[in-house]
N, C-alpha and C positions, 0 to 999 in steps of 0.2 A: 440279692439272693444269698441265703445262708445255708450252709450244710453243717449240722451239729450232730455229734455222737450222743445218743440219749441213753443207750444201754449196750451191753456187750453185743457186738455185731449188728446193732440197729442204729441207723442214722435217720435224721429228719432233714428233708430238703424243703425249704420254704419256697413255694411257688406263688408269686404275686397274683392277685385277682384285681386287675385295674378297675377303678371306679366302682368298687363293690364294698359294701360295709363289712363283709367277712375279712377283707384285707389280704389274706393269703391262705393257701392250703398247705397243710403239713402232709407231704407225701413221704411215707416211710419206706426205707430200703433195708432189707434184712439179708445179710450175706450168709449163704449156705456153703456146704462143702462141694456139692455138685450143681445145685440149682439155687438161684437167689430169688427173692420175692420183692416186688415193688407194690406198694399199697396206695392206690388212687393216683391221679395224674394232674388235674388242672383243666381249666377252660381250653377250648380249641381256639386259642389266641396266640399270636406270635410271641408276646411277652411271656406267657406261661410256658410255651414250648422252649424258648431260649433258656429260661431259668431251670426247667426240669432237665433238659439235655446237658446243660452246664454242670448241674449238680451230679448227674450220673457220670459225666466225664471226670469230674473231680474225684469221685470215688473209684474210678477205674472200672466202671461197670460194663460188662458185655451183655447186651440184651439177648444174645444168642443163648445165654445160660440163665436168663431171668424171666420169671413168670409174673403175672399181674393179678392182684386181687382187688376187686372193686367192692367197697363197702356198700355202695348203693348207686342208684341210677342217675343222680343229678350231674349236670354237665361240668360242674367244677371238680368232680371226681372222675369223670369218664371221658371228657372231651379230647384228651390227647392220646388215648389208647392206640389209635391207628398210627400216630406220629412216632411212637416210641417202641411199639412191640416189634419183635422179629418174627420170622417165619416159624421159629421153634418155640415162641412164647405161648404158654397156655394162659388164657384169660378166664378168670373165675368170677362168677356173679351168682346172685340168687335167681331162682326161676322167675319170681314175680317181677323183679327189677330188670332182668335180662329181656323180658318181653317188651318193656318200655324202651330200653336202650336201643333195641332193634328198630323201633319205629319213631325214635325221638325227633327225627327231622321231617316226618311225614305230615302232610296237610290233614289227613284223616285224624291223626292223634290230636293235633293241636285244635282242629275244628271241634272235636268232642269236648276238649277242655274249655274252649270258648263258650260252648253251649252250657256247660255246667256253671261257669262264672256268670252267665246271663241270668240263670236262676238265682244266683246270689246277689244280683242287682248291679253287675259290672259288665259293661260292654267295652271291649278293648281288643285291638288286633294283637294276636299272640306273638307277632314278630317283636313286640316290645319286651317279651319275657326273656330273661337271661338264659333260661333253660333251653330255649329254642335258638337264640342267637349264637350260642357258643357250644352247641352240641356236637358230638362226634357223628360220623356218618352212620355208625352202627352195623355196617356190613362186614363184621369180623366174627369169627367163630368164638363162642363162649362155652365153657364147661360149667355145669350147674352144681352149686354147693348149697347145702342147707343144714338145718339143725342137726348137731351130732357128728357131722363130718369132721375130718381132721386135715389140717394143712401143716406139713412138717418141713421146716427149714433149718438146716444145720442141727444144733442141739435143741432147738425149740419145737415143741409139739403143741400146736394151737388147735383148740376146739372151736368149731364154728357155732356161733350163737345167732339165732334169728331174733332180732329185736325190732319189731315193727313199731311204727309211730311216725318217725321222720319221713320214712317211705314204707310202703307195704312190705317190701322185701329186704329191708335194711339188715346187714350182717355185721357182727362184731367178731373179733378173734380173742380167745382167752387162753393164756398159758398158765395152767394150774400150778405147776411146780415153781415157776418163776414169779407167779402172782402178777402177771401182766395182762392188761385189758387194752386192746386196740379198739377204740370206741366209735370210730367214724364220727357221725354227727348225732349219735344218740346222747352222748355226754359232751358238752362244751363248757369251758370254764368262764370265759369273759362275757359270753353272750348266751342267750337261750336258743336251743335248736328250734327252727321254724317247724311247727306242727300244723300242717295244712291239709284240708281235705283234697281229694283227687278223684278222678274217675275210678269207680269201684273201690274207693277207700273213704267211706263216709263217716267213720268214727275213729279217726287216727289218734285222738287224745286218749280215748279209752285204751287203745292198744299201747300207747306210750306209757301210761301209768303202769300197765302190766309189765312192760319191759324194764322200767325203773325198779320195780319190785324184784324182778328176776336178777338184775345186776347187783342189787343191794345184798343178795344172798351169797355172792361170791367173795372169795378172799383175794383182795386186790391191793397191791402196794404201788403199782405204776399204771397210770391211766394215760394212754397216748391218744390225744384228741386230734381231730382233723383240722381244727382252726385255732389260731392264736396259741396262748399258753396252755400248759397242762395243769389240772387242779392238784392241789396238795393232798386232798382227801376225796376219794370217790364218794364216800358216804355223806360227807358234809355237802358236797355239790348236789347229790341226789335230793337231800332235804331242801336245799335252796330251789331246785327246779320244781319240786312239788309245791313249795310255798308260792313260787311265781305263778304257776298255773292255777293254784287255788285262788289267788287274788284276781287273776284274769277271769276266772269263772264267776266270782262275786261281782266284778265290774260288769261283765256281760249280762249277768242276771239283772242287775240294777238298771242297766240301760234299757233292756227289753221291757221290764216291768214299768218303766217310766213313760212308755209310749203306748200306742194302740196297735202295735204290730209293725214290723220293719224287716227289711232284707238284711243279709249279712253285711252288705256294703254300707248300708245306713248305720248299722251298729258299729262297724269298724271306724266310720268317720267320727264317732263320738268317743272312741277308746283312746287311751294314752299310748303313744308309741315313742320309743327312744330314737328319734330321727330329727335332723336339723330343720326340716320344713316347719314353718310356723302354723300353717293351716292344712286341712285335708286337701284342699284344692291345689296346694303347692307340692303335694306328694308326687314324686316321680312315678309314672305309670308302672315301671318295673317293680317298685316297692309296694304299690297298691295290690298287685297280684298276691304277694306274700301276706300283707296285712289282712286282706279280705279272706284269704284262705285260712289264716289262723283264727280270725274272728269266727268263721263258720265252724271250725273244728270245736271251739268252745261251745258254740250254740248247739251243735249237734250232740255233744255229750250232755248238755243240760236237758235237751229234748229226750235223749235216751233215758235219762234219770227221772223224767217226768216233772222236772222243775218248770219247764216251759213247753209250749206246743208249737208244732210246725205245720203249716197248711200251705197249699199251693193256690196261687191266685194270679190269673193272667200270665202264667209262665214263670212267675217268681215264687221262691220259697219265702214265706212270711213267718217270722217268729214272734210269738206273743206270750206274755206271762199271765 
């Protein structure tokens, strides 16, 4: 566990994410004059809880005077809210993602997701999904924030930005005067954010491209990302992310056009993934969720552009070029 000062009155607490390719979460703590702010938390796991609480203790933090801002719904960001919040902590989230956080442990929610993945050609018990295994209970009050709202901590005046793509309700924080962007998972430096379809979120890659365009228009000198290292240049990283998804779209288009129609799972099995498994069959089920969801996101955008078609056959979505 490491606690690092990154900017004036802003620290990063590294929260390990065991057996996860993300490696760790960057939970940011901003010290204010009357109220402090903690941004994101970690999985609902003992190792995460110990690291986060140790980091807060090292900084001398009282949660009685600390509020929590959740960039988005995923359990590596929300899992420990109940473990660390106090009775006086305000927990902020977007309306769309708060809806999911509240039901993240329910059979109905995960059953609906399983049914969507069956359409994509993947049958798997959702208990293998990290988002379900390490989720918070969700039975805690949340205050809703959205585009244009402000979060003020000490001398910082953060503007809330709605940046859908990674999730439907993903939020970033932007400090115009200090040129600081707290990017959550919209911008990552060492890895590309997973852009995956979800229930009620069927063209996330289209949303993500719009969010990148929006962030590119800002004046940013410091980008505080939610995982691993921070990029030296926001604008160079945005170009790299666009290029990555451009190549992915070309790859997906070529795969679909090489066959006579296929599910997203079949397309995903033919795509290149930066993972140690030698074959698709060796892929851990937990990672297949993300790979298939991301393949589907690219196929959905290609279909929306008219480059390929999607039809339904025997309960499956079939993509063909």
